C-alpha positions as CSV (number, residue, x, y, z in Angstrom):
1,M,81.0,62.3,4.1
2,Q,81.0,66.0,4.9
3,K,77.8,68.1,4.7
4,Y,78.0,71.5,3.1
5,S,76.0,74.5,4.2
6,F,75.0,75.2,0.6
7,N,72.9,73.3,-1.9
8,Y,74.8,72.7,-5.0
9,N,74.2,71.1,-8.4
10,K,76.8,68.4,-9.2
11,E,76.7,69.0,-12.9
12,S,77.3,72.7,-12.9
13,M,79.4,73.2,-9.7
14,A,82.6,72.0,-8.1
15,K,83.4,71.8,-4.4
16,A,86.4,71.5,-2.0
17,L,86.6,71.3,1.7
18,G,89.5,71.9,4.1
19,S,88.8,70.5,7.5
20,S,90.7,71.3,10.8
21,L,93.1,73.7,9.2
22,P,95.5,75.3,11.7
23,I,94.5,78.9,11.0
24,S,92.5,81.6,12.7
25,T,88.7,81.5,12.2
26,K,88.5,85.3,12.4
27,H,91.1,85.8,9.7
28,S,89.5,83.2,7.6
29,A,86.1,84.8,7.9
30,E,87.4,88.1,6.7
31,I,89.1,86.6,3.7
32,C,86.0,84.6,2.8
33,K,83.9,87.7,3.0
34,L,86.2,89.5,0.7
35,I,86.5,86.8,-2.1
36,R,82.9,85.5,-2.0
37,G,81.4,86.2,-5.4
38,M,84.8,87.0,-7.1
39,S,86.1,85.1,-10.1
40,L,88.5,82.3,-9.1
41,T,91.5,83.8,-10.9
42,K,91.1,87.2,-9.4
43,A,90.7,85.7,-5.9
44,K,93.9,83.7,-6.3
45,E,95.8,86.8,-7.4
46,L,94.5,88.7,-4.4
47,L,95.6,86.0,-2.0
48,V,99.1,85.8,-3.6
49,K,99.4,89.6,-3.1
50,A,98.3,89.2,0.5
51,I,100.9,86.5,1.1
52,S,103.7,88.7,-0.3
53,K,102.3,91.6,1.8
54,Q,101.6,93.8,-1.2
55,K,97.9,94.2,-0.6
56,A,96.1,94.1,2.7
57,I,92.9,92.3,3.5
58,P,90.3,94.8,4.8
59,F,89.0,93.8,8.2
60,N,85.4,94.9,8.7
61,R,84.3,92.9,11.7
62,F,87.3,91.9,13.8
63,N,89.1,95.3,13.7
64,M,89.5,96.4,17.3
65,D,92.8,98.4,17.8
66,L,93.8,97.7,14.2
67,G,95.8,100.2,12.1
68,H,94.6,101.6,8.8
69,R,96.2,100.6,5.5
70,A,96.7,102.7,2.4
71,G,93.6,103.0,0.3
72,M,91.3,101.3,2.8
73,G,90.3,101.3,6.4
74,P,91.6,98.8,9.0
75,G,93.4,95.8,7.4
76,R,95.9,93.1,8.0
77,Y,98.1,90.7,6.0
78,P,96.9,87.2,7.2
79,V,99.7,85.2,5.5
80,K,99.0,81.8,7.1
81,A,95.3,81.8,6.5
82,S,95.8,83.1,2.9
83,K,98.2,80.2,2.1
84,E,95.7,77.6,3.3
85,I,92.7,79.2,1.5
86,L,94.8,79.5,-1.7
87,N,95.5,75.7,-1.5
88,I,91.8,75.0,-1.2
89,L,91.1,77.3,-4.2
90,E,93.6,75.4,-6.3
91,S,92.0,72.2,-5.2
92,V,88.5,73.4,-6.2
93,E,89.9,74.6,-9.5
94,S,91.3,71.2,-10.3
95,N,88.0,69.6,-9.3
96,A,86.2,71.9,-11.7
97,L,88.6,71.1,-14.5
98,S,87.9,67.4,-14.0
99,N,84.2,68.2,-14.4
100,D,85.0,69.8,-17.8
101,M,84.3,73.4,-16.7
102,N,86.0,76.5,-18.2
103,K,88.8,77.8,-15.9
104,E,88.3,81.4,-17.0
105,K,84.5,81.5,-16.2
106,L,84.6,80.1,-12.7
107,I,83.3,82.3,-9.9
108,I,83.1,81.6,-6.2
109,A,79.5,80.8,-5.4
110,H,80.0,79.9,-1.8
111,I,82.9,80.1,0.6
112,N,82.5,79.7,4.4
113,A,84.8,79.5,7.4
114,Q,83.5,77.6,10.5
115,K,85.2,77.1,13.8
116,A,86.5,73.6,14.3
117,S,87.5,71.7,17.4
118,S,90.3,73.2,19.5
119,P,92.6,70.5,20.9
120,W,95.2,71.1,23.5
121,H,98.5,72.5,22.4
122,F,101.4,70.1,22.2
123,G,103.9,69.9,25.0
124,R,103.2,70.9,28.6
125,Q,99.5,71.8,29.1
126,R,99.3,75.4,30.4
127,R,95.7,76.1,29.5
128,R,96.6,76.8,25.9
129,K,94.6,75.4,22.9
130,M,95.2,75.4,19.2
131,K,93.2,77.2,16.6
132,R,91.4,75.1,14.0
133,T,89.0,76.1,11.1
134,H,86.9,74.3,8.5
135,I,86.7,76.0,5.1
136,E,84.3,75.0,2.4
137,V,84.3,76.3,-1.2
138,I,81.9,75.9,-4.1
139,V,82.5,77.4,-7.5
140,K,80.2,77.6,-10.6
141,E,80.5,78.8,-14.1
142,K,79.1,82.3,-15.0
């Protein structure tokens, strides 16, 4: 059983966890910071736009030598991380619907990206490791 870094109420909240996802922890942290506190439908729309490279994700912390985007400061289009986080958001939405929650009233109460283990890359070992990240999401009704 996984432990969460957030105390939640089983009756009024729903949760989902993605463990050892092959995505960048830094990109995931920036996405999580942006969508924390948003409504679930709005966050999903934002991630779909980031995947199609219509709207950039603003980078506030990990923005060294990063170009500016229109209407914001430094930003990127983290497609791979956005796809994985979108899958977790769809999973937590289905978990909330199974708990008889209203889909339109769901907001993201907690989302967190944590660094996971970094195993050696496949093939010949030339001091190269893989990126892994744990993502946990908890939603609640307004």
